[in-house]
N, C-alpha and C positions, 0 to 999 in steps of 0.2 A: 709225380709231382710232389714237391716238398711242402709239407703242411705245418710244421711246428716252428714257429718263431717266438712263442710266448703266449700262453693262455690268459694271462693278465689283461690282454685287450678285451676279452669277452665281457668282463664286468664294465669296463669302459664303454663298450658299445651298447649294452643294455641300458646303462645309466643315460646315455646320451639320447637314445631313442625315446625313452620315457619323458625327457624334458623338451623333445621336439626342438632342438636347435637347428641352425643350418648355415650356408655359406655364401658369401659374396663373389661375384664373378670377377675373375682376375683380368677380365678385359677393361677393368676399371681400376681405381685406386682406393686406398683406405687412409683416413687420417684419424689419429687417436692421440691422446695425451691426458695431462692432469692439470688442475688449477689450484694453486696454493696461495696463501697469504704470505706476508713477509716473514713469519715466524715458522712457516712450513706446514701449517695446518691446512687441512682440506677445505675447499670452499664449495659445498654443494649448491645446487640451484643456479650456478653460473650459466648465462645463455652464451652459446657458441654459434656464431654465424659464419658460415663459409660461402663466400661469393666468387663464383666463376668469372674471372676477368673479362674474357671475350664475349660471353653470352649474358652476363649480368644475373644468371640464375643462381639461386641460393638454396642452402641446406641449413637447417636450424636444428640444434639439440640442446640439452641442458646437462650439467654434470650430475653425476650420482652422489650418494651420500658420502662416498670416499673421494669425492672431487674429480672423478675420471670421466672421460667421454670418449665415444668412438663413433666415427661416421664412415660406414662401409659404402662401397659401390658409388664412389664419386667419379664423375668424368675426369679424365686427365687434363692437365693444363696448369695455368697459373691462376693462383687463388689469393684473395685477401680474407684474412681470418680475424674475426672480432670477438672479444670476449667481454661480457657486460655483466655487472652485478651491483645492485644498489649499495651505495656507500663506498664503492671502490672506483678507483680510477679506470676508466675504460681502455683497454689495450687493443691495437690494431697491428697486426703483422702482415706486410705486404711482400710480394714477390715469392710466396710459397708455391713452388712448382711440383706437381705431383705426376709420377710416371706410371706407366701401365703396370699393374701388379704390385704397386709399391705400398707397403704399410708404413706410412710416415709418423714420427712421433713429434708432437708439437705441444710443449708445455708453456703454462703462463704463471708468472709470479705477480700477484696484484697488490698494489699499495691502497690503503685507506685514503679517502678523499673528503676534503671539508666542502668543496664545491664540485659542480659537474666538470669533469676533466677527461680528455681523451689523448693518449700518447699513441703515436704511429711509428712504427720501426720497420726497417726492411729486414725481412727474416731470410733465413737460408734453409733450404730444404735439406734435411740430412742425408749423408752419403752412406751411412751404415744402417742396416735394419737390425734392430736390437731385439725384435720379436720373432724372427724367423731363422731357421737352420737350413733352408733349401739352399742349393747352390745355382746361382743364376747370374745373368748380366742383362742390362738393358741397353738397346741401341736407341738413342733419343733422336728427336726430329731434327736437330742441328746436324747429326752424322748422316742421317738418311738424305737430307737435302744437300749437303755439301761435300761429302767425300766422292772421290772420282770412282765411278763404276763402269767398268767396260761391259756393256750390254744392258745397263740400267735395270739389272735384276737385284732388288733389295735384298733377297734371301741370301746373296753372296756375303752381306755384311754380318751373318750369323758367325763368320770367321772371327769376329772381334771379340768374342765371348770367351772367358776363361773355361778351358776344358774341351772346346771345339777342336776337332781334328780334321784332316783331310784338306782338299782344296775347294775353292768355291764351286758350288754346282754338286758337290758330293760331301757334304759336312756330316760328321760322326761324333758321337759322343760315347764315352764308356766303351763297352764292348760291343755296342750295337751298330748295325749298318745304317746308312742314310735312309733305308726304307722302313726303318723302325721309329722314325720321328712322328710326332703329332703336330699338325697344323691347325691353329685356331685363329680365326678373323672375327673381331667383334664378339667374341665369346661363342662362336659356332664352329664345329669341327669340319674342316674342308679336307681332311686326309683322304687320299685315294685308298679304297678298301681292297681293290684287286691287287695292287702291286707295290703300294707305298708311294711316297711323294705327295705333293699337293694337287688336289683336283682342280684348283682354280688359279689363275694369274691375276695379278693386280699391279697397275702401273705404280712406279716408284713415287709419282706425284700424288698418289692417293693414299699412301701409307704415312700416317702420323709418327708412330714409333712402334717398337715391339720389344718383347721380353723373351729371353731365351733361358729355359730352366734346364740345366744339364743333369742334375743329380738330386736324388731324394726330394722330390717335390710333394706336395700335400696330397691327402687323399682325394681331393677333387678331380684328380686326373687319372683316368683308368685306360686300358687297352693300349698301353705304351710303356716301353722301357728304354727308349731312346730320348732325344731332345723333345721338349715341348716349346713350340714357337707360338707365342701369343702376340698377335698383332691387332692394331686398331687402325681403322681408316679416318680420314680426316672429315670433319663436320663443319657446318656453317657457323658463322658468328654474327655479332650486331653489325659488323662492318662488311659492306659489299667488297668482295676481293676477287681478282681474276688474274690469271697467268697465262701466258702464251709462251712456248718454248720450242726450240730446235736444236738437235745436235747432229753433226755431220762429220762422217769419216770417209776419207778417200785414200787409196794407196799413195796419191801423188802429194799428200799433206806432209810427207816425211817418214813414211813407213820404212822400217828396215827390211832387208831381204829375208826371204824364207829360209830358216835353218837348213833345209834340206836341198832345195833347188837352187839357193844362192840368187833367186830372182825376186823381185818384189811381187807378191802374189796379187792378182787383181782382187780389189776390195772396195765396197761402196756401201755405206750404211747411212740411213736417214732415219731420225727418230724426232717426231714432232707431235704436238698436241696442245691441250690447254685445259684449264679447269676454272671453275666459278664457285663462289659461295657466298652466303649472306643470309639476311633475316627474311623470313616469310611474314613473321610478326614479331617485332621487337621484343627481346627478353623471354619470348615463348616458343617460337618455332623457327627452324633454321634449315637451310639446303645447302648441299654441296653436290657437284658433278664434275666429272673429268672424262677426257677422252685422250688416247694416245695411239698413234700408228707408228710401227716400226717396220722398215724394209731393209734387209741385209742381203747384199751380194757377195758371198763368201766363195772360197775355193776348197775343194777336197782333193787331197793327193795320196794315193795309195804308196806303199813301199813294199812291193813284192820281190823287187830285184829283177823283174822283167820288164823291158821298156814297152812292150805292147800294152801293159796293164798299168804301168806307173804314169798316167796322164791325168791332167788336171780335170776336175769335173765341178760343175756349179753346185754349190751347197747353199742355195738362197733360202731365206726364211722370212716370213711375213707375220707380224703379230698385231692384233687389234685389241685394245683395252677400252671398255667403257664402264662407268660406274655412276650410280646416282644414289644419294642418301638424304633422308629427312629425319630431323630430331624435333621433338616437341617436348615442353614442359607443361604437362596438363594439371596445373595446380601445384600446391607445395608438395604433395605426397606421391605424384605419379610423373615418371618421365619414359618416353616412348621413342623408339627409333625404328627405321626401316631403311635396308640397303639392298639394291640389286646391282649385280655385276655381270658382265658378258666378256668372255676372253676367247678368241679365236686365233688360231695360227696354222701355218702351213710350212713344210720344210722339205727341201730336195735332197737326195742323195744322203740319207743318213746311213751310217756304218761304213761309209767308204772311206777306209783308212787301213794302215798296216797291211795285212795280207788280203783284205777284202777289196776286190776290184769294183769298178763302176757297175758292172753287171750283177754284183752281189749286193748292192745297196738297196734302199727303200725310199719312198717319199710318204709323208704322213700329213693328213688333215685332222684338226681336232677343234671341236666347238664345245665351249664350257659355259655354263650358266650357274648362277647362285643367287638365292634370296634369303636374307636374314632379317628376322623381326624380334624386337626385345621390348620389355616392360619392366621398370624398376619401381617398386612400390614401397615407399617409406611408412611402415605401419605405425611406429612410434619411434621414440629416441633410442630404443633398445632393439627393435625388430624391423627386419627388412626382407622383402621377398623379390626375386628376380625370375623372369621366364624368358627364355630364348628358344626360338624356333627357327630351323633352318632347312632349305632345300637346295640341292645341288644336282646337276645332270652334265654328264660328259658324252661326247659322241665322237669316237675316233675310227679313222679309216687309214689303214697301212696298205700301201700297194708296192709291188715289186718292180724294179727297175727293168728286169728281164724275166719273163714268165716262161723259164726253162728250168730243167732239172738242176739241182745244186750239185757242184762238183767241189768237193773239199780236198785240195792238195795240200802239202805241207807248206808251200810257199805262196799259194794263190787260191783264193775262194771265189768260185764264180757261180752264177745263176741265183735263182730265187731262194731266199731263206726259208727255213722250214717253218717259220711262224708267219709267213707272208705269202700271198695278200690275206689280210684279216680285217674285221671290223669288231669293235666292243663298245658296249655303252655301260654307264653306271648311273644310277639315280639314288640319292640318298636323302631320307627325311628324318629329321631329329627334333625332339623336344626336350629341353632341360629346365627343371624348376629348382631353384636353389633358395633356401630360407636361412637367414642368420639371426642370431639372437645374442645379445651382450648382457652378461651377468657380472655387475661390477663389484660385488662383495660376497662371495661364497668360497672361503678359503683361498682368496686371491680374486683375480679377474678372469673371466672366461669369455673368450670370443668363439661362440660355438657355431658350427655350420653343419648343415645336412642337405642332401640334395639327391634328386632322382633324374636319371638321364634315360631317355628312350632314343635309339638309333636304328634306322631300318635301311640298309643297304640292299640294293638290287643290282646285280652284275650279269650281264648277258652279252652274247656275241657269237662269233664263229671264226675258227682259225684251224689250218689255213683254209681259204675259200677262194678258189680250189687249190689242191695240193699237187705239186710237181715232183716230189720225191728228192732224195738226196743220196749221193755216192760219197764213200770215204776212200781215200787213196793214202798209201803210206810213202809213196815216192812222187816226184814231179815227173811229167811226161817229157818225152823228147820233143814234142811239138804239140803245143796246147791247141793248135788249130786241126790236128788230125787224131781223131779218136783211136785210130789203129795203133797209135804210139803210146796210148795210155797203158799203165801197169794195171794188173788185175785189181779191181776194187776189193775192199775187205768187208765192206757193209754197204747195204741199200736200206733205206727206211722211207715209208710213206703212210700217212693216214688214209684210210678208206672209209666211206660211209658218211654219215651226218656229223659235221664237225662243229655243229652249234652246241651252245650250253646256256644255261640259265641258273642263277643262284639267288635266293633270298635269305638274308641273315638277320632277323630281328634280334636286337641287342639291348640288354638292360643293365643299367649300373646304379648303385646306391652307395652313398659314402656319408660318413660323419667325421667331423673334425673339431678338435678342441684346442685353441691356442690359449693355454692356461698360464697366466702370469701369476706366479706364486709369490713374488716379491718385486720391488723395483729393479732388480738385477736379473732374476731368472724367469725365463718363460719355457714352457714345455709345449711341443707341437706333437699333439696325439691324434692319430687318424686311423680310420678303419674303412675298407672299401670291399665291395662285392660287385662282380662282373659276371654276366650270363650271355654267351653266344649261342644262339639256338639253331643257326643254320649251317654250321661248319662242319658237323660230324656226318652229314649224309645218312641220318638214323633211318631213313625210309629205304635205303639201298643196302641189300646184303653184300657183305664182303665174301667174294667167291673162295678166297684162300684161308680165311679165318671166320669159320662158322661161329655164330653166337651173337649175342647182343652188342650193339654199337651204342653205348650210352654217351649222353652229353657230358661234357666236362663242367660239373655243377659246383666245384668247391674251390673256386677262384677267389679266395679271401686274402686281402692284402693289409696287414698291419703295418702301421708306420709311427716311429717314434723319433722325436728330435728335441734338442735343447738349444737355447740360446742364452748365454751368461753374460750380461753387461758388467765387465770387470769392476769399473769404478762407479757404476751408476750414472754416468754422465753421457751415455750414448755414443761413446767414441771408441771403445775397445770391446769387441765381442768374441768370445769363445763360443763355438758352434759345433754341433755334430749330430749324429744319430744313425738309425738303422731302419731300413724299410724293405718291403716286398713289392715288386712291380710286375703285373701280368701284361704281356703284349696281346696283340690281335692275331687272329689266324688269317692269312692272305687267302682272298676267295679264288684266286687262280689255282691254288693247290686243291680246293674243293671241287671246282669246276672240271678240272682235268679227270679226277676220278669218275665223276658222274658219267661222262661221255662213254668211257670204255666198259664200265660195269653194266650199264643199261643196254649194251650190245648195239648201240646205234653208230659206234665208231670202233674200227679195229686199226690199232697201229702195227703195222707189218714191218718187221725187221729181218733182213735176210743177210745172213753171213756168207762171205765169199760168193756174192751173186754174178750171174751172167750180166755183163754190162749192157747187151742189147736186149735182153729179155730178163730183167730181174724177178719178175712175178711169175714167170713161167706161163703167161698168158691168162693168169687167173684174175678175176674181179672180185669186187666186195661180195657179191652174191655166191661166188664159189667159196670164198672163205667162210661165209656164214653157213652155206649149206653143207659143205664137207667138214665143217669144224676144224679148219686148218688153224693150228696155233697162230696167235697174234700177240702182240705186246699188251700189257696191263699196266695202268696206273691206279694206285690204290692208297688209301690212308689206312694206317695201322689202327686196329680197333682200339687200341690203348693210346691213340694219339692225345696229348696233352697241349694246353695253351702254354707257349714259352713264358718262362718266369725268370726274373733277375733280383737277387738280393744285394742291396746296396748299403755300404757303411762309409761314413765320411766323418772327419774331425778337422777343425781348422780355426783361423782367426781372421777377423775382419777388423781393420783399424782405420779410423778417420784421423789423418794427420794434421788437417787444418780445415778451415771452412771450404776449401776448394780441393783438397787432396785426400785421397783415401787408398788403401791397399787391402788385398785379401790373399790368403794362401790356404789351401785345404788339400788333405790327402783322402782320396777316394779309392775304395775297394770295391769291386762288384764281381759277382759270380753268376753266370746264366746257366739254367737248368732246362730240360725238356724243350730244347731249342730243335728246329726242324733239320733233318737231313733227308736226302732222297736217294737212298742206295738202290742199286740193282741187285736183287736177291735171288733170282731164279737159277742158281747153278750150285753144285755140290762143292764141298770143301775137302781138299787132301788134308787128312789129319796129321800127317807127318810134317808137311811144308806150311801149312794154313794157306795155301794158294788155291785158286780156283780150278776146278776140273772143267775141260772143255765139254760143253754140253752136246756137241755133235758126237762125242765118243762115250761120255758117261751119262748122258740124258740130264733131265731137270727134275727137281723136286716137285714142280707143278707142270706136268707135261702137257696140259691143255693151253699152256701159254709159252711164248718165247721169253722176252725180257719182261720182268715185272719190276716196275719202280714203285717202291713203297715209301710214303712219306712217314717218318718215324720221328719219335721224341728223343732221339739219342745224341742230339747236338748239346754242345756245352761250350761255355766261354768264360774268359777271366780278364779283368782289367785292373791295373794299379796305376794310379796317376797322381802326380803332385801338380796341382792346378793353382796358378797365381795369376793376379790381376792388379793393375795400377789404374786409378781414374784421377784426372785433374779437370775441374770444372770451373771455368770463369767465362766472362763475356768476351774477353780477348783471345784466350788460348784455352782450347779443350784438347787434352792429350789422354789417350788410353792405351795400355799396353798389356799383353798377355804372355804367359810362358807356361807351356805344358810339357812336363816329363812323364813319360807313360811306357807302359809295356802291355800288350794285348795279345791273347792267345785264344784260339777256337779251333773246332774241327769241322767247320762248315762255312757256307758262304751266306751270311745275312739271313733274312726273314724267309727266304725261299729255298733254303737248304742247301743243295749242292751233292752231286754224287761222289761218294768215295771211290777210290780206285779199287780197293779190295775190302768187301763188307766184312770179310773175316780177319781183318787187321786194321781196326779203327785207330790203334795207338799211332800209326804212321800219319793220321790225319790231324792229330792234335799238334799244332805248332803255332808260330806267330801268325796272327790274323791277317787277312787282306787289308785291314785298316791299320796295321801297326805303323806308327810313326814315333820314334823316341823323343824327339825334340821338335818343339814348334814355338815360333815367336811371332807375334803380330803386333804392330805399333800404328796407331792412327792419330791424326792431329788435325785440327781445325784452327786457323788463326785469322783473326780480324786485324787488318793493318790499316794505317792511315790512307787517306785519299780514296775511300772506297774500295780498296783491295783486299781480297781474301785468298788465302792459301791454304790448302789441305793436302794430305798425302796418306797413303797406306804402305806400309812396309811389311813384307811377309818373308819368312824363311822357315823352311821345314826340311828335317832330315830325311833320308831316303826311305821311301815306302816299299813294302814287300810286292813282289810280282809272283802271281800264281802260274807256274810254267806246266807244261804238259806235253803229250805226245799224241799222234793219232794211230798208235799201234793198238791191236786187239790180239795178242799172241795166244789168248785162251778162248777166243771165239765167242765172247760174251755179248757181243752186239753192241758195245759201247767203248769209247776210249777214255783213258785217265792219264796216269803217268808212267805207264809201262815202257821199259826200255828193251826188254827182250823177253824170251820165252822162260828164261830162269827165275822171273818174278822180281827182278831188279827194277826199282822206280825212282823217279826224280823225287827228291823231298818236296813236300808241298810248301807253297810260298817261300821257296828257297833262295830267290833272287830279289835284288833291290834296285829301285831307281836311282837316279842321281838326285842330289840335293835340289830342292826347288827354292828360288829366291828371286824377288822382284820388288820393285817400288813403282807405285802410280801416284801422279801428283795432278793437282788442279790448282790453276790460277785464275781468279776472276776479278773484273773490274766493274763497279756499279756506278751509275750516273743518274742523278734525279732530275727529271724534267717537268716542266709546268704540267698541271692537271693531275697531281698526285701519282705520277708514273715513274717507275724506276726501270732504267735499261741496264742490262748486265751482259757483258761479253765473257766468255768462258774458253779456256785452253785446257784441255786434258792431255796428258802423256801417259800412256800405259806402258809398263815395262821400260822405264826411263833409260836404264842402262843397257837395254838390249841383252839382258841375261839369258842364256840358252836353257830354258826349262823344257824337259822331255817327258814324253808320254807315247801311249800307243805301241809299247814294245811287243814284238813279236815273241809269243810264248810257246810256239811248237818247236820242240827240241830239234826236230829234223828238219825245219825250214832253213833255207840258204840264208834268211836274215834273222835267224834266232837271236834274241835279245837286242836286236836293233830298234831304236825308237822310230817313230814315223811322224809325218806331219798330221796335225789335228785341227779340227775347226773349233775346238774348245778355246774359248777366248782367253783362259789363264795362260795357255801355252804358246801364245802368239809372240813374235818378235815385237820390237817397239812399234807402237801405233799412236797416231796423233788424232786428236778429235777437236773440233771447233764448235762453239755453241752460243746461243744467245737466250735470254730470258726477258720478258717484258712483264712487269708486274704493276698491277692497279691497286 
């Protein structure tokens, strides 16, 4: 692990702890500014009142001796801001809209008054943040509600943010994989600790807006070096409001034929639900509740090249979303909220695509619950404390379509997957306490933050349960229905024994942050963070191949420095940049896999060149244990470290007018200590650096066959030019992003990846699986006359890498990689590219008001308007008859043109 980024942060850390500062939750917003008279002199003691328009709740503060004020942790939404001081004209600014995570600047210039007088003006929320150097983008409520979304997954809108890459459903930033993102909803972490992604699902109707921080975020965020996604859910207001909706898609509505079968695939989707919100007690307490049901009848179609397997299979999905939320203003100093959500879903025929036939697929059932509680305490005009507590639980069951042995042929994959059937559960408990303190006049202004975070994931399950084993072949058979025609298998593998596991990982985080405004133009963002995971190293389990202590990784200290320079001091032109260190989390499935094999309750058996009819020679788990027959081992390196990423950025944000702004930033990030999972139990030929066949030359650790060791030898690099444009008006909102980037690594995301040759890691370092040189995304929402609204999303992305391989094992290692023959020749990693991705989705709606304060809206969505042929599911086995051929996919991004009709009834 790399430790040295600058010891100057140590003095900053000690100073900040002694002053006991702290930080506001970014699930809310911040308002700050100054009050001056006409001559430019500061006006201390001015009363600033912020009134939330929809709930009439207020926050009051007074300006400091330097005439400045700050209001952290404000609920998002529209505000009326009032500035009052005896002897001066009272100023009122209306229409100030605060977004999630925004730090808005609102200054006042007050005139002397001979009589009591109030001037009201319509204000504009700033488009450029002059106090922050982080790189981020906000997806506002208007976009969430009105842009066309195929599948109504609001997370697909992450693609609208500068720096995001990949396609909807697999968004990445920097050099990180999509499993390295952090998901926060209402200030509570809902990230899956086993394998990445989000633990919970939320209806599109339930999401108010969200902010995506792509690079160089503040020290408040730990255990992440990918994107940070901060979403807030809707809350009630003083008005009773209700919405009912339905969206319907059928293949007969005008869908285009499937790109591979030239037939219109059977398709039927119904998405319906409703929500309601309003006051429990006006100006004090509010409720919001929502429910949504989705039913999708889709079709999966393999592409093996064999007619007997290339048949349609139903890929039906059902989803249920339920959420309830209550907010309460408990006096002028305390605000409380509670939210509970339930998300359940089922899906048939997962993974049936490409070379995987219907018998090789799975079906899954998932139940997900979460509870979030929060309290915001305004201690004084300078101090504020926030507490967030969260509980989440998931319960997953994966079942095989066919409970038979797995047969891996180059062109067709049949039978139960090696990870199925299985069940797994995760239960997470967390408490975050954040304290903020404002120092208006000590060598400038200091917005100080500190916080403590406790997070306790519990992950347990069993896989496979039961196990059916897996054969690998290098050739297709003459007759798939006649085992007598099968070529000799090169490998057989099966886990024997108890396949269950359980992992507890209590985690602690501490951070300090000082956003130090040195002058009207210059702000420094100084942060320091420390994280400790106590359950990822299996310190209670001895490593059988590395005797000695297994210490915890205790030195994960993350210094962060940024600057924002307001060029003219008018809040319109900002030069920003900085440097920081970001530690990721350790995936719990890596830790759980080790415990099972080391504790001896599980033996992973790998047989090279097995007898197809009797691969284990009649032996059982008891025989393997009693006779100490070598089995496979999964182990963590004793020196395994938490993955870390160093990031540098510099750029410019420019407000062009009251409604237009642009930004452009260069980002460089470099990853260290990232996971790789090599197979290490074979000797090296010193002359060729190739493996020596264990059957002939033996193994370094003869008590085992394959040894898969999770190491910290992974590395990555990202260079990107990230640009964005924003236009915000009541009639037309336009946003656009362009990313030019290059990405390199030697592994596959946060779960590692097995290199072909452990003794030649240089061949692994190349363009990453997430590499995409060019990417353009444009979105627009337009309000037209006669109640008509139109919106669109346009996407174009240059070709992405394809990680190709073979199923040859010429050295008898017990695993496959990219070997082409016994000379050691290999396919280059990630050496092929997809076609260019390009599509446009549109929405047109018409709203009509009817008596009773009701609005009816009809909706027409067309996805992939021009029926562009976007391709995925490429066959990656070099020896397959369909090598590099794409296949049909159930992923909604890759569908031909589809039409959706919908309605909304709003009260």
